[in-house]
C-alpha positions as CSV (number, residue, x, y, z in Angstrom):
1,M,0.1,0.0,0.1
2,K,1.5,3.3,-1.1
3,T,1.4,6.3,1.2
4,I,0.3,9.7,0.3
5,L,0.9,13.0,2.2
6,V,-1.9,15.4,1.7
7,V,-1.3,19.0,2.8
8,D,-4.0,21.5,2.9
9,D,-5.5,24.0,5.4
10,E,-9.1,23.4,4.5
11,P,-10.6,20.5,6.3
12,A,-13.3,19.8,3.7
13,I,-10.4,19.1,1.0
14,L,-8.5,16.9,3.3
15,T,-11.7,15.0,4.0
16,L,-12.6,14.6,0.4
17,L,-9.1,13.7,-0.8
18,R,-8.6,11.2,2.2
19,Y,-11.9,9.5,1.3
20,N,-11.3,9.2,-2.4
21,L,-7.6,8.1,-2.1
22,E,-8.4,5.5,0.5
23,Q,-11.0,4.2,-1.8
24,E,-8.2,3.7,-4.2
25,H,-6.2,1.7,-1.7
26,F,-3.8,4.4,-0.7
27,K,-2.6,5.0,2.7
28,V,-3.3,8.8,3.5
29,M,-1.5,11.1,6.2
30,T,-2.4,14.8,6.3
31,A,-1.0,18.1,7.3
32,T,-2.6,21.4,7.8
33,D,0.3,23.8,7.5
34,G,3.6,24.0,5.6
35,A,6.0,23.6,8.6
36,Q,4.3,20.4,9.7
37,A,4.3,19.0,6.1
38,L,8.0,19.8,5.7
39,T,8.8,18.0,8.9
40,M,6.8,15.1,7.9
41,A,8.4,14.9,4.4
42,L,11.9,14.9,5.9
43,Q,11.3,12.5,8.6
44,Q,9.1,10.0,7.0
45,S,9.0,8.1,3.5
46,F,6.0,9.0,1.2
47,D,5.3,7.7,-2.2
48,F,3.4,11.0,-3.2
49,I,2.9,14.4,-1.9
50,I,-0.2,16.5,-2.6
51,L,0.6,20.0,-1.6
52,D,-1.7,23.3,-1.4
53,L,0.1,26.4,-2.6
54,M,-1.3,28.7,0.0
55,L,-0.5,27.4,3.4
56,P,0.0,28.8,6.9
57,K,3.7,29.1,8.3
58,L,5.3,27.9,5.1
59,D,3.8,28.1,1.7
60,G,3.7,25.2,-0.8
61,I,6.6,26.6,-3.0
62,T,8.9,27.0,0.0
63,V,8.1,23.4,1.1
64,T,8.6,22.1,-2.4
65,K,12.0,23.8,-2.7
66,K,13.1,22.5,0.8
67,I,12.2,19.1,0.0
68,R,14.1,19.1,-3.3
69,E,17.2,20.9,-1.6
70,A,17.2,17.8,0.7
71,K,17.5,15.6,-2.3
72,L,14.2,14.0,-2.0
73,K,12.6,12.8,-5.2
74,T,9.3,12.2,-3.8
75,P,6.6,13.2,-6.6
76,I,4.8,16.4,-5.7
77,M,1.4,17.5,-7.0
78,I,0.8,21.2,-6.2
79,L,-2.9,22.3,-5.6
80,T,-3.5,26.0,-6.1
81,A,-6.5,28.2,-6.0
82,K,-4.3,30.7,-8.1
83,D,-4.5,30.3,-11.9
84,S,-1.7,32.7,-13.0
85,E,1.0,31.6,-15.3
86,T,3.7,32.8,-12.7
87,D,2.5,30.4,-9.9
88,K,2.4,27.6,-12.1
89,I,5.7,28.1,-13.6
90,V,7.4,28.8,-10.1
91,G,5.7,25.6,-8.8
92,L,7.1,23.5,-11.5
93,E,10.5,25.3,-11.5
94,V,11.2,24.4,-7.8
95,G,10.5,20.8,-8.4
96,G,6.8,20.1,-8.6
97,D,5.8,17.3,-10.9
98,D,2.4,18.5,-11.7
99,Y,-0.3,21.0,-10.6
100,V,-4.0,21.0,-10.4
101,T,-6.1,24.3,-10.2
102,K,-8.9,24.5,-7.7
103,P,-11.6,23.6,-7.9
104,F,-10.7,20.0,-9.0
105,S,-12.5,16.6,-9.4
106,P,-11.0,13.8,-7.0
107,R,-11.1,11.6,-10.2
108,E,-8.6,14.0,-11.9
109,I,-6.4,13.9,-9.0
110,I,-6.3,10.1,-8.9
111,A,-5.7,9.9,-12.6
112,R,-2.7,12.3,-12.4
113,I,-1.3,10.4,-9.4
114,R,-1.5,7.1,-11.6
115,A,0.2,8.9,-14.5
116,I,3.0,9.9,-12.0
117,E,3.2,6.4,-10.6
118,R,3.6,4.9,-14.1
119,R,6.2,7.5,-15.2
120,T,8.3,7.1,-12.0
121,A,8.0,3.3,-12.1
122,Q,9.1,3.2,-15.8
123,P,11.1,6.4,-16.7
124,V,10.9,7.9,-20.2
125,A,12.1,5.3,-22.5
126,V,14.4,7.5,-24.6
127,V,16.4,8.3,-21.4
128,E,17.0,4.6,-20.8
129,T,17.6,3.5,-24.3
130,H,21.0,5.2,-24.7
131,P,22.1,5.9,-21.1
132,S,25.7,6.7,-22.1
133,D,24.9,8.8,-25.2
134,I,26.2,12.3,-25.5
135,L,23.7,14.3,-27.7
136,Q,24.9,17.3,-29.5
137,V,22.8,19.9,-31.5
138,G,24.8,23.0,-32.4
139,D,26.4,24.2,-29.1
140,L,23.8,22.3,-27.0
141,M,25.1,19.2,-25.5
142,V,23.5,16.7,-23.2
143,D,25.2,13.8,-21.4
144,E,22.3,11.5,-20.4
145,G,24.6,9.2,-18.4
146,E,25.8,12.1,-16.2
147,V,22.4,14.1,-16.4
148,V,24.4,17.1,-17.5
149,A,23.2,19.8,-20.1
150,K,25.5,22.5,-21.4
151,K,25.4,25.4,-24.0
152,G,28.9,25.7,-25.1
153,T,31.0,25.6,-22.0
154,Q,28.2,26.8,-19.7
155,K,26.3,24.2,-17.8
156,L,22.6,24.6,-17.9
157,H,20.8,24.4,-14.7
158,L,17.5,22.5,-15.7
159,T,15.0,21.0,-13.5
160,P,14.4,17.3,-13.8
161,K,11.5,17.7,-16.0
162,E,13.2,20.2,-18.3
163,F,16.1,17.8,-18.6
164,E,13.6,15.0,-19.7
165,L,12.0,17.3,-22.2
166,L,15.3,18.5,-23.8
167,V,16.5,14.8,-24.1
168,Y,13.3,13.8,-25.7
169,F,13.5,16.9,-28.1
170,M,17.3,16.0,-28.9
171,H,16.4,12.4,-29.9
172,R,13.9,13.9,-32.3
173,I,15.8,16.7,-34.0
174,N,13.8,18.6,-36.7
175,K,10.6,16.6,-36.0
176,V,7.6,18.4,-34.9
177,Q,6.0,17.2,-31.6
178,S,2.5,17.8,-30.6
179,R,1.6,19.0,-27.1
180,E,-0.5,15.8,-26.7
181,K,2.5,13.6,-27.7
182,L,4.9,15.4,-25.3
183,L,2.3,15.3,-22.5
184,N,2.1,11.5,-22.9
185,A,5.8,10.8,-23.4
186,V,7.4,13.1,-21.0
187,W,4.7,13.3,-18.2
188,G,3.2,9.9,-18.8
189,F,-0.4,11.3,-19.1
190,D,-2.4,8.9,-21.4
191,Y,-5.8,10.7,-20.7
192,P,-7.1,14.2,-21.8
193,A,-5.3,16.8,-19.7
194,E,-4.5,20.6,-19.9
195,T,-1.6,20.9,-22.5
196,R,-0.8,24.3,-21.1
197,M,1.6,22.6,-18.6
198,V,3.6,21.6,-21.8
199,D,3.6,25.2,-23.0
200,I,4.9,26.5,-19.7
201,Q,7.6,24.0,-19.6
202,V,8.7,24.6,-23.2
203,S,8.7,28.2,-22.5
204,H,10.9,28.0,-19.5
205,L,13.2,25.5,-21.2
206,R,13.6,27.9,-24.1
207,E,14.7,30.8,-21.6
208,K,17.4,28.6,-20.6
209,I,18.8,27.2,-23.8
210,E,18.3,30.4,-26.2
211,T,20.3,33.5,-26.3
212,D,17.2,35.4,-27.2
213,P,14.0,33.3,-26.2
214,R,11.8,35.9,-28.2
215,H,13.8,34.7,-31.5
216,P,14.5,31.1,-30.8
217,V,17.2,29.3,-32.8
218,Y,16.7,25.9,-31.4
219,L,13.3,25.3,-29.7
220,K,10.7,26.6,-32.1
221,T,6.8,26.8,-32.2
222,V,5.2,25.3,-35.0
223,R,1.8,27.1,-35.0
224,G,-1.2,24.6,-35.0
225,F,1.0,21.6,-34.6
226,G,3.3,22.0,-31.6
227,Y,7.1,22.3,-31.1
228,Q,10.3,21.1,-32.6
229,L,14.1,21.4,-31.7
230,E,15.9,22.5,-34.8
231,D,19.4,21.8,-35.7
232,P,20.7,25.3,-36.9
233,N,22.9,23.6,-39.4
234,H,20.2,21.4,-40.8
235,D,19.6,23.5,-43.9
236,Q,23.4,23.6,-44.6
237,T,23.7,19.9,-44.8
């Protein structure tokens, strides 16, 4: 039986999530503020954490950041009543694996947990297929085995999800990838989900690999279709 830590300061949400998760045979523990949640996460082992963004004592962003600083890889799903792009980007940037905007359906939460469970149990195939490969596109370099990405001589500070996304693109140079395909391959979602999360992560990755993100050389939008990572020398060969 897998154990989930649910953190929210609204009793009704804790009750709702506990009931539905226990119906799916998860063991559920709860916390009502960020400080309590952080202590529990650092002292006990959890398979998943569902974490509200707005919490007393410590907010969800701070809790997530501190959990990742402690080198814990527990999947974290962020709950937020805020629907701004900034909140979502920050949540993913500091180490959140997914986010759900309130109000939400318990069925959606469970489906997303199952998707994360599948992905963490069986990581993206492309990362496992060639674990020792060093991928090179222009001045971008990725060492899959060492989990290192560089632009020229400068190391890129990517989140785990950004690294997975870059690796996926680099194995598919000059091929357009739809948002749905990226969501399925990199996030492990095989059900209808909001593809806006893909847009946010692609945008954030672009900011880190491009000299001028407004005029990208590598990671380009193909309007109406999705995204592709281009080899800047492709037309010359």
